[in-house]
N, C-alpha and C positions, 0 to 999 in steps of 0.2 A: 504493500500500500504506500509506504514511504517513497519507494522507488518510483512508483507511478506519479505520485504527487510532485516529486522533484523534477521528473521529466516534463510534467505539464507546466510547471513554473518556468523551466528553461525554454520551453517552446513558446510560451507567452512573451518572455523577455526577448527572444530572437525575433518574434513577429513584430514587436513594438520597435525594435532597433531597425529592422528592414523597412518598416512603415515610415520611420523618421527620415531614413535616407531617401526613400521614394518621395517624401513630401518636401524635401529641400528644393528651394527655388533654383532653377537653372540659371547660371550666370555665364554670359558670353563676354569675354574681354577682348578689346582692341589693343594690341601691343604695337607701339610705333618705334621703329629703329630707322634713323635717317641714312645709315650707311648702306652700300649696295648689297645685293643678295649674297655675293660670294665672300663678304667680310666674315672673318671667323667669329665675331661676336654673335652673329645671328643664329648659328647652330646652338650656341650656349643658351641664348634666350629661349629657343625652341625646346631645348632639353629641360630647362627650368619650368616652362609652361606645361610640358608633358608630365612632369613629376607632380605638378599641382593638380592636373586632371586626375592622375592616378590616386593621389592622396585624398582627393575630394570625392572619390567614387564616381567620377564623371560629371559632377554637378558644376564644376568650374571649367569651362572650355575657353580656348583662346585662338585668335587669328593674328598672325604677325604680319605687319605692313612694313616694308623696307623702302629704301630709296626715296624718302620724303613724299611718299604717297599721301600721307595725311596732312603734311605741312612741312615747312622749311626747318632745317636743323636749328636755326636760331630761335624758333618759336616753341620748341618741345616742352619746356617747363610750363608755359602758359596753356599749351594743348592739354596737358594733364590736369591743370587747374580748372580749365573750362569744360572738360569732358569730351573734347574732340578725340582724345585717346584716353584709354583707361590706365595704361602704363606707358610712360615715355622714357626714352633714353636721352639724357640731357647732358650737354657740355656746358656747365655753369660759366666757364671762361669766355663763352661767346657773348655774355652780357656783363662786362666788367663793372665791378662796384655793387652788383645786386646781391651777391652772397659773399660778404667780406671775410667771414671766418673761414669758409671752405677754401677761399683763394690762397690761404696759407700753404696749402698742399701743392700749389703751383710754383712755389719758390724754387729756384735752381738748386741742384745738387743735394736733394733730400733723399730720393728713392734710388735704390740700386736695381730693382726689378719690379715687374708688374704683378707677380703672384703674391708673395708675402706683403708686398707694398699695398696691394688692394685690401688685404685683411687688416693691415695697419690703418689705412685711411678710413675704412668703414668703422673699425672699433673706436677710433678717435672721434669721428664726426657725429656718431650717434648721440653724444651728449649735447650737441648744438643744433642738430637737424630740425628738431621739432619747433624751435623758435625761428631759425633762419629760413626754413622752408615750410612755414605754417599754412601756406595756401594749398599744399598737397599732402598726401600720406607718404612719408618717406619710407622707402623699402631698403635700399642699400647703396653704397658708394664704392667706387673702384678706380684704379688708374691703369693706363696702358704702360707697356714696357717703356723705359725712358727714351725720349726722342732727342733730336739734335738738329743742327743746320745741314741742309742739303741745297745745293745751288749751282748756278752757272759759273760762279767764281769761288775760289778757295778762301775760306774764312778760318784763320788760325788764332788771331788775337782780337780782343775787343775793338781795337782801332780799325779793323777791316770792315766793320759794319757801316762805318761812316759813308753816307751817300748812297747806300744800297736800298733798294725797295724790297722789303721783306714781309711776307705773309706770316704772322705769328700764330702759334697754336692757341693762345689764350691771352687774356688781358695782361697778365703779369709779364709774359715774354714780350708783349707789345710795348710795355713800359720800358723794358730793357733795351729794345731796338731804338726807341725814341731817345733814350738817355745817351746812347752811344752814337747818335747822329744819323741813324738810319731813318728811312721813311716807312712808317707802319701802314701796310695796306691790308684791309680786312677782306676776308672771304672764308667760306666754310671749306671743309676738307673736300667736298664734292666739286668745288669751284677752283681748287688749287692749281690743277694742271693747266686749265684754260688761262688762268692769270699769268702763269709762267710763259706759256706759248705766245700770248699777246704782248708780253713785255711789261705787263702791269706789275709783275714781281720778278726780282732777280734770284731770290732765294726764299726758302721757307723753313719753318721748324716743323718736323714731322717724325713719327716713329718709323722704324726701318721697313718692316714688311709692307706697311701701307704705302710707302713710296712706290713699290712695285704694283700693288693692288690698284691704286688710283692712276697708274700710268705715268707717274711723275718721273720715273727713271728714264723715260724717253726724252725728257727735256732738261735734266740736270746731270752733272758729271761728278761733282765734288761732295764728299760726305765727311763731316767731322765725327770721329769716333770717340764721343764722350757723352756720358749720361746727363746732358744739360738740364732736362726738365722732365716731368711726367704730368700729363694732363689729367685732371680730376673729372670723373663722371658720376652721375647719380641715376638711379632707376626709381622713378617715383610714380605714385598712383593717384588717381582722382579720388578725392575724399568721399564724395557722395556715393561712388560705386562701392567703396570699402564699407561704408556705413550701412549700405543696403544688404550686405551679406548676413547670413546667419552666424551665430556664435561659432558653430563648427567650421564654417567656411572661412571666417576670419582667422581662426586658429591655423588653418592650412596656409593661408597667405602669410601670417606671421612666422610660420615655420620655414618659409622660403624667403624671408626678408631678414637674413642673419649675416653675421661676419663670415661664417663658413660658406654660405652661398655666394657672398661677394667674391671670395677667392676662387670658388669653383667656376663662377661665371667668367672671371677674367683670365684664368689660367690658359685656356687654349689660345686666346688672343696674344697673351704674353709670349707663348712659344712661337706663334706665327711671326711676331715682330722680330724676335731674336733670330729666327731663321732668315729673315730678310737681310740682316746684316751680313750673314755668311754668303748669301747669293750675290750681293753687291761686291763683296770682297773678291769673289771668284770671277767677276766679270771684268775683262780687260778694258772695257769702255768706261769704267768708273774708277775713281780714285778715292779710297777710304783711308783716311789718315788719322793717326793718333796725335794727341797733344803732348808736348813736353811738360814736365812738372812745372816749369816756369810759366808756360802758357796757360796751364790749368789754374795755377794760382792767380794769374791775371784775370781770368774769367770769374773766379770766386770773388775777387776784390771788386770787380765791376758790378757784381750782382748784389753787393751789400746794401746799397741804397733801396733796393726793392723791399727789403724787410721793413725798413723804416716807413716806407710808403704804405705797405700792407698794414702796419701797426696803426697808422693814422686812420685808415678806413675802419678798422675794428673798433677803435676808440669812439669814432663818430656813432657807431651802432651800440655803444654802451658796453662793449666787451673789454676784457683785460688781455691785451696782446701778449704780454710776457707769460702769463699763465697758460694761455691757449697754445702758444708756440712751444713752451716747455712740455706740455702734455703731448703735443704732436710728435716731437722728437723722441720723447721717452717711449711712446707707443711704437714708433718706427724701429727703435732699437729692440724693444720687446719682441717684435715679430721678425727680427733679423733682416730687416729690409733697408737698413741705412747704407748710404753711399760711403 
């Protein structure tokens, strides 16, 4: 009798659980990535979305839109805010001054790589994201493998930038170009090759593998082999879409918006960028050159004013730049991602 009663109770519990799953509202997400379909970030995003579908028992499905199908690269934060996309891949450096705390991660010579570097950036920024990105639901942050100068002319010392037209990866590098007497010309990654072909730009800052992916290797020859900078990115969600989810569905999303997922998302891209350096080194049409210790020291010295400039922006927003930068550097060391 007890066995029959126990079986009946289990059957009822199972029935209720299956009923709860069946009653979950179906959620269809629009994911926006402005890079082209062949970019290594897109398979990572798709794998992330597929895992969410699995963990949610199929109640959360996604469609990935690439190549600026839903909007321009510069607009992706606002697209998530306004619900044009449910999740957006954002380069905060495309809108200088808007996210002053996160811009600290753009300062030169901080990150050695894009894998543990992504974990470090995400772990650090979580304490500031809710305030600085209050218009959206923050999911995770990451960096690409360090980028550098690629151009039609060889750049070895800061003085070589004077007079050149350079497309910077973000606002921080743009300030460096201007401070060194260069002309800062704006354009998204997708527009970069065209800018070089038309003579709008002489050089640009870019990660290695993407130079080949975007066809930039067809119009540049010289490549500085130094981890000058790493661009920060965020993956953010529309708040209304998140709030419309059930408790169980929110738990699934939260479980995929973690430091572990930040590194997992960025790792294949980091490998891709590092592989690009090897390909360009092996190509006789290209010159990949290392800096001497003296040249590297000159770049570090030239970059120092950027930290003071960043600190002023943080102060205007009510932040403590010394504490924020100390926290960032400690976290980078903790994750063994320091240059």
